[in-house]
N, C-alpha and C positions, 0 to 999 in steps of 0.2 A: 900572558900576564898583562894587566892593565893598571898602570900607575895613575894616581890622581894628584894633580899639582895645581897650586894656586897661580893666578895670573902673574903676580909679581915675581914669584919664583921662576915661572916659565920664561918671562922676559929676561930675567937675570941669567938663566942657564940655557938659553935657546939652542946654542950650538951643541951642547951636551945632549939635550933632548933629541935633536935631529939625529945624532949618532945612535942613540938608543932605538929610535924608530927605524933607522936604517937596518938595525940588527933584528927587527921584527916586533919590537914592543909597541903596544898601543898606549897612548898617554892622553888622559882626559884633563882638560884645563878648566878650572873653576874660577868664578868671580863672585865674591861675597857668598861663598858656599854653594852656588848654583853651577851646575855643569853648563859650560857655554861652547866648548869646542873639543875636538878630539884630533890628535895627531895620529895618523895611521900610515903604514907603509903603502906606497903607491900601488903595489900589487895586491893590496888587501881587499879591493872591491872588484868583483867580476861583473862589470857593467853589462856584458852580453847576457849573462845568466839572470841578472836583475831584470833586464828588458824582457827576456823570455818569460820570466815569472809573471810580470805585469800583463803581458799579452795573454798568457794562460788564464789569469784571473778575469781579464776582460771578456775572453771567449766564454768562460763558464758563466759569467754574469749575464751575458747576452742570451745564452742558452736557457738559463733559469728564468729570465724575464719573458721568454717565449713560451713557457710551459703553463699549463692550467692547474698544476699541482699547488696545494697550499704549502706554507713553510713547514707545517707539521708532517705532511706527506713527503716533502723533500728530505726532511730530517730522518724520517723512518726509512726511506729509500737508501740514504747514505749509511745508515746503521747496518743494512743488509750486506753491504760490500766491504 
């Protein structure tokens, strides 16, 4: 569940919001209707998995830059798999 709360309300009820986040809830904080921050449980982001994903993207990018195939050929190859 993701609650959306204005900055003033977040400031006024910060302790309560921390308790909700501690129970697993994600809370988006807005300022003048724009999303500016998100409170998430500390275990909510798997940084090792994120780093591995970035490295995988970098490796794929390097491999694609070294190929002589056009983007259409790469697209068609991807559709075969």
